[in-house]
N, C-alpha and C positions, 0 to 999 in steps of 0.2 A: 245247651241251646245256643250254639254259636251264631246262628242266623239272626239272633236278636241284637248282636253287638255291631254297631256301626263304626266305621273308621272314616275320618275326614281325609280325603285324598286331594292334594293340590292339583290344579289344572294349569299346566304350564302355558297353554295357549291364551287363556284369559285369567289373569292373576286375581281378579275379584271374585271369581266363581270357584267354589270347591265342590268336588264330586264326593259321593258317599259310596264306600265299599262295604259290603256285608259279607261276613264269613259264611262258609258253607259247612253244615253238619249239625246234627243233634246227637250228642253223646251223653245225654242225661240219664238214659235208662240204666246203664251199668252202675252209675253213682247212686241212683235211687234204690236199686236192688241191694247194693252194698249197705247203705244206711238203714233201709227197712229191715234187713236181716239182722243188723247190729241191734236195732231197737227190740226186735222180737227175742233175740238171744238174751238181752238184758232182762226183759220182762220174765222170760222163762226161768232164768237163773234166780231171780227174786222169788218167784213162785216156788221153785224147788227148795230154796233156802227156808222159806216159811214152812214147807212140808217137812223138811228134815228136822227143824228145830221145834216147831209147835206140835206137829203130829207124828212124832218119832215112833210111838207105839203102833200107829196105823201103818207106817212104812215098814216096820219090822215084821208085823203079823201077816200082812198081805204079800204073797209071793209074786203076784203079777205086777205089783207097783214098781219094784226095783227094775224088773226087766223092761217095763214100759219106759221108765226113766232112762234106762240105758239106750233103748232104741231111739227115743227122741233126741238124746244127746248125740248119738252117732249121725242122725239125720242133720242136726244143726251143724256138726263138724263138716259133713260133706258139702252142705250148702254154703258154709263159710268159705271153703276152698273154692267152690265155683264162683262165689261173689267176689273173692279176692282176684281171681283170674279175670273175671269180667271187668272189674274196676281197673286192673292193670292194662287190659286191652283198650278200654275207654280212655284212660289217661294217655296211652301211646297215640291214639288217634287224635286227641286234643292237641298234644304236642306237635304232631305232624301238621295239623291244620293251622296252627298258629306259629309255625316256624317262620322266622323273618324272611328267609329266602322264598318260601311259598307265598308269603304276603306280597313281596316285591314282584314276584312273577305274575300275580293276579292283577297288579296295577297296570293299566294300559299306558299311563303316563311314563312309566319306567321302561317301556318297550320301544320308545322312539329312538331314532338314531342320535347319537351324541349326548344322550342323557345317562348320567351315572347316579344310580340310587343306592343309598347305603342304609342299612337297617339300624345302625347305631349299636345299642347294647342288646345282648341276648337276654330274654326273660329268665328269671330264676325259677327253677322248677324243683328245687331241693325238697321243700316241704311236701309237695305233691308226690314225689318219689318215695318219701318216707311213709306216706299214708298207704301206699301199696304194700310196702314191706311189713307193716304192722299187721 
């Protein structure tokens, strides 16, 4: 939800007054989908572990239960692949929206003649990139 993040932007015409720049974009849906699927996968794996250890005889006697477990696991694997791709795309969009050159281009004060704006340091996105790889 980048639209909730304000940036204080200096106003070169009047030094005492600062303007506020709001980012554009809401990329929370892919992240929420990724986290929700992770939580459901964890809960399902705990339930399956209890079924395997506590009710082993029920699991071996019923022929439909292992097939159902296999189908649910395949569905979770497919949705995990989709969620990872969605989170990768969402992260790519966040990185594009918060790129220093994009922020400078959005600031009207930096578009004036004779004004040189510098972004300073580039934000570190290493941990975010690792979250997509995992």
